[in-house]
Every structure is written in structure tokens, then in C-alpha cells.
C-alpha positions as CSV (number, residue, x, y, z in Angstrom):
1,M,5.6,-2.0,-18.7
2,H,2.4,-1.3,-16.7
3,Y,2.3,-4.9,-15.4
4,I,5.6,-4.4,-13.6
5,R,3.9,-1.7,-11.5
6,T,0.8,-3.7,-10.9
7,L,2.4,-7.0,-10.0
8,P,3.4,-6.0,-6.4
9,F,-0.2,-4.7,-5.8
10,V,-1.7,-8.0,-7.1
11,V,0.7,-10.0,-4.9
12,V,0.0,-7.9,-1.7
13,L,-3.8,-8.1,-2.4
14,A,-3.6,-11.9,-2.8
15,V,-1.7,-12.3,0.4
16,I,-4.2,-10.0,2.3
17,L,-7.2,-11.8,0.9
18,F,-5.7,-15.3,1.6
19,A,-4.7,-14.4,5.2
20,G,-7.8,-12.4,5.9
21,L,-10.4,-14.9,4.5
22,K,-8.9,-18.3,5.3
23,P,-11.0,-20.2,7.9
24,D,-8.3,-20.3,10.6
25,P,-6.7,-17.1,11.9
26,V,-2.9,-16.7,11.5
27,P,-1.1,-18.1,14.6
28,Q,0.0,-15.4,17.0
29,L,3.3,-15.3,18.9
30,F,2.2,-12.4,21.1
31,S,-1.0,-10.7,22.1
32,Q,-2.6,-8.4,19.5
33,Q,-0.2,-9.5,16.8
34,D,-3.0,-9.5,14.4
35,K,-3.4,-5.8,14.7
36,L,0.2,-5.4,13.5
37,H,-0.6,-7.7,10.6
38,H,-3.6,-5.6,9.7
39,M,-1.7,-2.3,9.8
40,L,1.3,-3.5,7.9
41,G,-0.8,-5.4,5.3
42,F,-2.9,-2.4,4.5
43,A,0.2,-0.1,4.5
44,A,1.7,-2.4,1.9
45,L,-1.6,-2.5,0.0
46,V,-1.9,1.3,-0.3
47,F,1.8,1.8,-1.1
48,T,1.6,-0.7,-4.0
49,L,-1.8,0.6,-5.0
50,R,-0.3,4.1,-5.5
51,L,2.6,2.5,-7.5
52,A,0.2,0.5,-9.7
53,F,-2.3,3.3,-10.3
54,P,-0.5,6.6,-9.8
55,R,-3.2,8.7,-11.5
56,W,-5.9,7.7,-9.1
57,S,-7.3,10.5,-7.0
58,V,-6.8,10.6,-3.3
59,S,-10.5,10.0,-2.6
60,A,-10.5,7.0,-5.0
61,L,-7.4,5.5,-3.4
62,F,-8.8,5.9,0.2
63,G,-12.2,4.7,-0.9
64,A,-10.9,1.5,-2.5
65,S,-8.5,0.8,0.4
66,L,-11.1,1.4,3.1
67,A,-13.7,-0.6,1.2
68,A,-11.3,-3.5,1.0
69,A,-10.6,-3.2,4.7
70,L,-14.3,-3.2,5.5
71,L,-15.2,-6.1,3.2
72,I,-12.4,-8.3,4.5
73,E,-13.6,-7.7,8.1
74,L,-17.2,-8.4,7.1
75,G,-16.0,-11.6,5.3
76,Q,-14.2,-12.6,8.5
77,G,-17.4,-12.1,10.5
78,L,-19.2,-14.6,8.3
79,Q,-16.8,-17.4,9.0
80,P,-17.4,-19.6,12.1
81,Q,-13.8,-19.5,13.4
82,R,-13.2,-15.8,12.7
83,T,-14.6,-12.6,14.1
84,A,-14.9,-9.1,12.7
85,S,-13.8,-6.3,15.1
86,L,-13.7,-2.5,15.3
87,A,-10.1,-2.8,16.6
88,D,-9.1,-4.6,13.4
89,M,-10.9,-1.9,11.3
90,L,-8.9,0.7,13.2
91,A,-5.7,-1.1,12.5
92,N,-6.6,-1.4,8.8
93,T,-7.3,2.4,8.7
94,L,-4.0,3.2,10.4
95,G,-2.3,1.0,7.8
96,V,-4.0,2.9,5.0
97,L,-2.7,6.2,6.5
98,L,0.8,4.7,7.0
99,G,0.9,3.4,3.4
100,W,-0.3,6.8,2.1
101,G,2.4,8.6,4.1
102,C,5.2,6.2,3.0
103,S,4.1,6.5,-0.6
104,Q,4.2,10.3,-0.3
105,L,7.7,10.2,1.0
106,A,8.8,7.8,-1.7
107,L,7.3,10.0,-4.4
108,R,9.0,13.1,-3.1
109,Y,12.3,11.2,-2.9
110,W,11.9,9.9,-6.4
111,K,11.0,13.4,-7.8
112,A,14.0,15.0,-6.0
113,R,16.3,12.3,-7.3
114,N,15.1,12.8,-10.9
115,V,15.6,16.6,-10.6
116,V,19.1,16.1,-9.4
117,A,19.9,13.5,-12.1
118,R,18.4,15.8,-14.8
119,N,20.5,18.7,-13.6
120,A,23.6,16.6,-13.4
121,R,23.3,15.6,-17.1
122,P,25.2,18.0,-19.4
123,S,22.8,19.8,-21.7
124,M,23.5,20.1,-25.4
125,D,24.2,23.9,-25.0
126,R,26.9,23.3,-22.5
127,L,28.5,20.6,-24.7
128,E,28.5,22.8,-27.8
129,N,29.5,26.1,-26.1
130,P,31.8,25.4,-23.2
131,A,32.3,28.5,-21.0
């Protein structure tokens, strides 16, 4: 069952690595579109990372995410048609924070939903001793 939680993370990671490290940059329809790609890509990465590895500590999650962001930017800088930039790193970092915030909201929603569902189920005491 664990692979169901890790599959989205692996897919998002593969897309980020493919798009981030291919020789030619992704074509842009508008100026600074790549910053949006960076932010949304890393938000999805962190969100799926929390789903895949829910027991990781906050520091391990941020460390792994920011290390991936840095390494991808450094990898881009080593390619002749690509450049590494601080603006891209900032967009990656904002994406990490956005993914963390969305995952926190999703976890709170999931926990609240489970509490409501648990309280809605009749307990054995109520079934055996109706009031």
C-alpha cells in the first residue's frame, strides 16, 4: 500500500528532473513563466513528498526539498543552453513553502474529516443500549 503514496512523488520528481535538466528550456508563452513552473513544480514535489513520507521531520523535508532545488539549479548551470539563477532558486523556495502550507491544510482537513466520520459511526454501546 505504501507504493500508492510514493507513486505521485516519483512521478512529480521525474517531471521536475526531466524539465529541469533537459538541454533546452521549456518554451515560454509569457515573460517569467519559468518562475511559475519552478514554484508550482516544487509545491507539487513537497506536497507529494509529505504524502509519500509522512513520518519525515520538518527539517528533513525542507532539507531534501531545498537540496533538490539547489542541485537542479546547479545542474542547469552546467549545461550550455541553460543558466542557473537566484530568481529561480527563490521561486523554488516559495514553491517549497507553498507545498508545505497546502499539505498542512490537507492534513488538517483529512484529520477533521476522520474525526467527524468516527463520531458519526454508531458505537457498540449505543447499539446494545439504546437510550
